[in-house]
C-alpha positions as CSV (number, residue, x, y, z in Angstrom):
1,M,0.0,0.0,0.0
2,D,1.2,3.5,-0.9
3,T,0.9,5.1,2.5
4,L,1.9,8.5,1.2
5,M,-1.1,8.6,-1.0
6,S,-3.5,7.0,1.5
7,Q,-2.6,9.2,4.5
8,P,-5.5,11.3,5.8
9,A,-5.8,14.6,4.1
10,V,-4.4,17.5,6.1
11,A,-5.6,21.1,5.4
12,Y,-2.6,23.0,4.2
13,T,-4.5,26.2,3.9
14,S,-2.0,28.9,4.9
15,R,-3.0,31.1,7.8
16,A,-2.9,34.8,6.9
17,L,-1.0,37.0,9.3
18,T,-3.3,40.1,9.4
19,G,-2.8,41.4,12.9
20,P,-1.2,44.7,13.8
21,A,2.6,45.0,13.4
22,L,4.6,44.5,16.5
23,P,7.3,47.2,16.5
24,L,10.9,46.3,17.4
25,N,13.7,48.8,18.2
26,A,16.0,48.9,15.2
27,K,19.0,50.1,17.2
28,A,18.5,47.3,19.7
29,L,18.7,44.9,16.8
30,G,22.0,46.4,15.7
31,L,20.6,48.5,12.9
32,D,19.9,52.3,12.9
33,A,17.1,54.9,12.8
34,R,17.1,54.8,8.9
35,V,15.0,51.6,9.1
36,R,11.9,50.5,11.0
37,C,11.5,46.9,12.2
38,H,8.5,44.8,13.2
39,E,7.1,41.3,13.5
40,L,3.6,40.0,12.7
41,Q,3.7,37.3,15.4
42,A,5.9,37.7,18.5
43,G,9.1,35.7,18.4
44,Q,8.2,34.0,15.1
45,A,9.6,34.5,11.6
46,P,9.8,36.8,9.7
47,L,11.4,40.0,10.9
48,F,10.5,43.0,8.7
49,I,13.0,45.7,8.0
50,E,11.5,48.7,6.2
51,C,13.2,51.6,4.6
52,A,12.6,54.9,6.6
53,D,15.1,57.2,5.0
54,A,15.2,58.8,1.6
55,G,19.0,58.2,1.4
56,L,18.3,54.4,1.3
57,Q,15.9,54.7,-1.6
58,T,18.7,55.2,-4.1
59,R,20.5,52.2,-5.3
60,D,24.0,53.5,-4.3
61,G,22.8,54.5,-0.8
62,F,21.0,51.2,-0.2
63,H,23.9,49.0,-1.3
64,A,26.4,51.0,0.7
65,W,24.2,50.7,3.8
66,F,23.5,47.0,3.2
67,A,27.2,46.2,2.8
68,Q,27.9,48.0,6.1
69,V,25.2,46.1,8.0
70,R,25.6,42.7,6.3
71,P,27.1,41.1,9.5
72,V,24.1,42.3,11.5
73,I,21.7,40.9,8.8
74,D,23.5,37.6,9.1
75,D,22.9,37.5,12.8
76,L,19.2,38.6,12.4
77,I,18.6,35.8,9.8
78,V,19.7,33.2,12.4
79,A,17.9,34.9,15.4
80,H,14.6,35.4,13.6
81,G,14.7,32.6,11.0
82,A,13.8,35.0,8.1
83,V,14.2,38.7,7.3
84,V,12.0,40.6,4.9
85,L,13.5,43.8,3.3
86,R,10.7,46.2,2.2
87,G,10.7,49.5,0.5
88,F,14.3,49.4,-0.7
89,P,15.2,50.0,-4.4
90,V,15.0,46.4,-5.6
91,A,13.0,46.6,-8.8
92,D,14.5,44.1,-11.2
93,T,16.7,41.1,-11.6
94,D,19.9,43.2,-11.7
95,D,19.0,44.7,-8.3
96,F,18.3,41.3,-6.8
97,A,21.5,39.9,-8.2
98,T,23.5,42.8,-6.8
99,L,21.9,42.3,-3.4
100,T,22.3,38.5,-3.2
101,G,25.9,39.0,-4.5
102,E,26.7,40.4,-1.0
103,F,26.3,36.8,0.3
104,P,28.4,33.8,-0.6
105,A,26.7,31.7,-3.2
106,F,25.6,28.1,-2.6
107,S,28.8,26.1,-2.9
108,G,26.9,23.3,-4.6
109,D,24.6,23.6,-7.6
110,Y,21.1,22.8,-8.6
111,A,21.8,19.8,-10.8
112,G,19.3,17.1,-9.9
113,G,17.0,19.7,-8.2
114,R,13.3,19.0,-8.0
115,A,11.7,22.3,-8.9
116,P,11.2,22.9,-12.6
117,R,13.1,26.1,-13.0
118,S,15.7,27.9,-15.1
119,A,18.6,30.2,-14.4
120,I,17.9,33.9,-15.1
121,K,21.1,35.7,-14.3
122,G,24.1,34.5,-12.3
123,Q,22.8,32.7,-9.2
124,V,19.3,34.1,-9.7
125,M,16.7,31.5,-10.8
126,E,13.0,31.1,-11.3
127,A,11.2,30.0,-8.2
128,T,9.3,27.1,-9.9
129,R,7.3,26.3,-13.0
130,L,4.9,24.0,-11.1
131,A,1.4,24.7,-12.3
132,P,-0.3,27.7,-10.6
133,S,-3.2,25.6,-9.2
134,V,-0.7,23.5,-7.0
135,Q,-0.4,24.3,-3.3
136,L,3.4,24.0,-2.7
137,T,3.6,22.6,0.8
138,L,6.3,23.7,3.3
139,H,9.7,22.3,2.8
140,S,13.4,23.0,3.4
141,E,15.1,23.7,0.1
142,M,16.8,20.6,-1.3
143,A,15.9,18.5,1.8
144,Y,15.9,15.5,-0.6
145,M,19.7,15.8,-1.1
146,R,22.9,15.6,1.0
147,D,24.1,19.0,0.0
148,Y,21.9,22.0,0.4
149,P,22.0,25.8,0.7
150,R,22.2,27.3,4.2
151,R,20.2,30.4,3.2
152,L,17.8,31.4,0.5
153,A,16.6,34.7,-1.0
154,F,13.2,35.3,-2.6
155,F,12.3,38.4,-4.7
156,A,8.7,39.3,-5.4
157,R,9.2,40.9,-8.8
158,R,5.6,40.6,-9.9
159,L,2.6,39.7,-7.7
160,A,-0.2,37.5,-8.9
161,A,-3.6,39.0,-9.3
162,R,-4.9,36.5,-6.7
163,G,-3.0,34.3,-4.2
164,G,0.5,33.1,-5.0
165,E,2.1,34.3,-1.7
166,T,5.3,32.6,-0.7
167,T,4.4,30.9,2.5
168,I,6.7,30.0,5.4
169,G,6.8,28.0,8.5
170,D,9.0,28.5,11.6
171,M,10.3,25.1,12.3
172,R,12.5,25.8,15.4
173,G,10.0,23.9,17.6
174,L,9.0,21.2,15.2
175,I,10.9,18.3,16.7
176,D,9.4,18.9,20.1
177,A,6.0,19.0,18.6
178,L,6.3,15.5,17.0
179,P,5.4,12.3,18.9
180,P,8.6,11.0,20.5
181,A,8.0,7.5,19.0
182,I,8.2,9.0,15.5
183,V,11.4,10.9,16.3
184,A,13.0,7.8,17.8
185,K,12.1,5.7,14.7
186,L,13.6,8.3,12.4
187,Q,16.7,8.5,14.5
188,Q,17.1,4.8,14.4
189,H,16.5,4.1,10.8
190,K,17.3,7.4,9.0
191,T,15.7,7.9,5.6
192,R,16.1,7.0,2.0
193,M,14.9,9.4,-0.7
194,A,13.7,8.3,-4.1
195,T,13.5,11.0,-6.8
196,N,12.2,10.4,-10.3
197,Y,12.6,12.3,-13.5
198,G,11.0,11.8,-16.9
199,P,12.8,10.6,-20.0
200,R,15.0,13.0,-21.9
201,S,12.9,15.8,-23.5
202,D,13.7,18.4,-26.0
203,E,11.8,21.3,-24.4
204,L,11.4,22.7,-21.0
205,Q,7.7,23.3,-20.6
206,A,6.2,26.6,-19.4
207,T,4.4,24.8,-16.5
208,Y,4.3,21.2,-15.2
209,A,1.3,19.4,-13.7
210,H,3.7,17.1,-11.7
211,M,7.3,17.4,-10.9
212,D,8.2,13.9,-12.1
213,L,7.2,14.8,-15.7
214,R,10.3,17.0,-16.3
215,G,13.0,15.3,-18.3
216,W,16.2,14.4,-16.5
217,N,18.3,16.4,-18.9
218,H,16.5,19.6,-17.8
219,S,17.2,18.8,-14.2
220,F,20.9,18.0,-14.7
221,F,21.5,20.6,-17.5
222,T,23.1,18.0,-19.8
223,D,22.0,15.5,-22.3
224,D,24.9,13.2,-21.5
225,P,24.0,10.2,-19.2
226,Q,27.7,9.7,-18.3
227,E,27.9,13.3,-17.1
228,V,24.8,12.7,-15.0
229,E,26.4,9.7,-13.4
230,R,29.6,11.7,-12.7
231,M,27.5,14.4,-10.9
232,C,25.6,11.8,-9.0
233,A,28.8,10.3,-7.7
234,Q,29.9,13.7,-6.4
235,K,26.5,14.3,-4.7
236,G,26.1,10.9,-3.0
237,L,23.3,9.9,-5.3
238,E,22.6,6.4,-6.7
239,P,21.3,6.7,-10.3
240,I,19.0,4.0,-11.8
241,W,18.2,4.2,-15.5
242,N,14.8,2.8,-16.2
243,D,13.7,0.9,-19.4
244,N,11.5,3.8,-20.5
245,G,14.4,6.3,-20.4
246,S,13.4,7.9,-17.1
247,L,15.8,8.3,-14.2
248,T,15.5,7.4,-10.5
249,L,17.9,8.6,-7.8
250,L,18.2,7.0,-4.4
251,T,19.7,9.0,-1.6
252,P,20.4,8.0,2.0
253,L,19.8,10.9,4.4
254,D,19.8,11.7,8.1
255,P,16.5,13.5,8.9
256,F,18.0,15.4,11.8
257,V,20.9,17.8,11.4
258,P,22.5,20.3,13.9
259,H,22.1,24.0,12.9
260,P,25.6,25.2,12.0
261,V,25.4,28.3,14.2
262,T,23.0,27.5,17.1
263,G,23.7,23.8,17.3
264,Q,20.0,23.1,17.7
265,P,18.9,19.8,16.1
266,M,16.6,20.5,13.1
267,F,14.3,18.3,11.2
268,R,15.3,18.2,7.5
269,S,13.1,15.7,5.6
270,V,10.3,15.4,3.1
271,I,9.2,12.0,4.3
272,H,5.7,13.4,5.0
273,V,5.3,15.4,1.8
274,R,2.6,14.2,-0.7
275,P,3.5,14.5,-4.4
276,Q,3.3,18.0,-5.7
277,S,0.7,17.6,-8.4
278,Q,-2.4,19.0,-9.9
279,S,-4.4,16.0,-8.7
280,D,-4.1,12.9,-6.6
281,E,-5.3,10.8,-9.6
282,L,-2.4,12.0,-11.7
283,S,0.0,11.2,-8.9
284,R,-1.4,7.7,-8.5
285,Q,-1.0,7.1,-12.3
286,I,2.6,8.2,-12.3
287,R,3.5,6.4,-9.1
288,A,2.0,3.2,-10.4
289,T,4.7,3.2,-13.1
290,Q,7.7,3.7,-10.8
291,K,9.7,1.0,-9.1
292,Y,10.7,3.5,-6.4
293,P,7.9,6.0,-6.2
294,T,9.1,9.6,-5.5
295,G,9.3,10.3,-1.8
296,A,11.2,9.4,1.3
297,T,10.9,6.2,3.3
298,L,12.8,4.9,6.3
299,G,16.4,3.9,5.5
300,N,15.4,0.2,5.2
301,G,12.8,1.1,2.5
302,E,9.8,0.7,4.8
303,P,7.3,3.6,4.8
304,L,6.0,5.3,7.9
305,S,2.4,4.5,8.7
306,A,-0.4,6.7,7.4
307,Q,-1.1,7.9,10.9
308,E,2.6,8.8,11.5
309,L,2.7,10.7,8.2
310,Q,-0.4,12.5,9.1
311,Q,1.1,13.6,12.5
312,I,4.2,15.1,10.9
313,D,2.1,16.7,8.2
314,A,-0.3,18.2,10.7
315,A,2.5,19.7,12.7
316,C,3.9,21.3,9.6
317,A,0.6,22.5,8.3
318,A,-0.1,24.2,11.6
319,R,3.0,26.4,11.1
320,T,2.1,27.5,7.5
321,V,1.6,31.2,7.4
322,H,1.6,34.0,4.8
323,W,1.1,37.8,4.7
324,R,0.4,40.4,2.0
325,W,3.6,40.7,0.0
326,H,4.6,44.0,-1.7
327,T,6.2,44.2,-5.1
328,G,10.0,44.5,-4.6
329,D,10.0,42.6,-1.2
330,V,13.1,40.4,-0.6
331,M,13.0,37.6,1.9
332,L,16.2,36.2,3.3
333,V,15.6,32.7,4.9
334,D,17.5,30.4,7.1
335,N,16.9,27.2,5.2
336,L,17.0,24.9,8.3
337,Q,14.9,27.0,10.7
338,V,12.3,28.3,8.3
339,W,10.7,26.3,5.5
340,H,8.9,27.8,2.6
341,G,6.0,27.0,0.1
342,R,3.6,28.7,-2.2
343,N,-0.1,29.4,-2.3
344,P,-2.0,28.6,-5.5
345,Y,-2.6,31.7,-7.7
346,E,-4.3,33.3,-10.6
347,G,-2.7,35.6,-13.2
348,E,0.9,36.3,-13.9
349,R,3.4,35.8,-11.0
350,E,7.2,36.2,-11.0
351,T,9.2,35.2,-7.9
352,Q,12.9,34.9,-8.3
353,V,15.2,32.9,-5.9
354,A,18.9,32.6,-5.1
355,L,20.6,29.8,-3.2
356,L,23.1,31.1,-0.7
357,N,25.6,29.9,1.9
């Protein structure tokens, strides 16, 4: 039985943060009076930093200030889990690329990545080409791989006419919220991730109804199977070429990792995540053709029970929040402490992302 598809449905409707802003003292946070700071929920991500000085509304003024306070921003990302920069002169991809260039780029790459996306400029990429109707559930970026970025940056270049908010979840208390028996089982057995890609395809589609439909060549940015195998060896992935030309990757992973700064154990796994698809029926059709259906199991190949999956899923869903984004907002995220997702949307939407260390 495919327990991932049979688990009880959990409402992943994102909770809107609409309450009044909770002001914080910018100077006490290590910044200055040229910005205003607030939270929308006390002690929870994100921290908002808003421009409050005309001198920071010029590109030169903003980037000079940001370069000066970058060490403080680093600390605030860790302390608050995520930071939203609002009202600063970040209007296009070049601005976003300049801003994210202040941080070290992800030392790995996105070869083998799950999201159907393309590079735009430098380390700036599309967020995802997954169909607009799909609710993208909370996840830690690249939690299905051994190597992953420590931080992320999101840029709201164009807002959808309806919905489409980048959602987040503050996961610093997640392990304590899970049943101890589940935590113990995961600690004992670890996990094994199976990831599937479609056969080689000539064209990257504008949108995808299911992540597994994208050709492996678009995920690895090469048409050469031997080059794919070389990259897999570097990344600790076991490639399996299927008779229909599709590709399966198997990856052993530890679902608990210490935060590199705080040392706090963090849950890093997608073992509970249902297939990201336009419909369950499409997911069932695709999974029925796969020897190793996409998703994580225990390290011995056994799945968690439907009830165990539902308990993890419910704890994550309860943390899913969003707020009204502004065009030009940039969110800097600690990838272990705060997970992200996306609400379904209507109309044109353009969110760009950069993977950072």
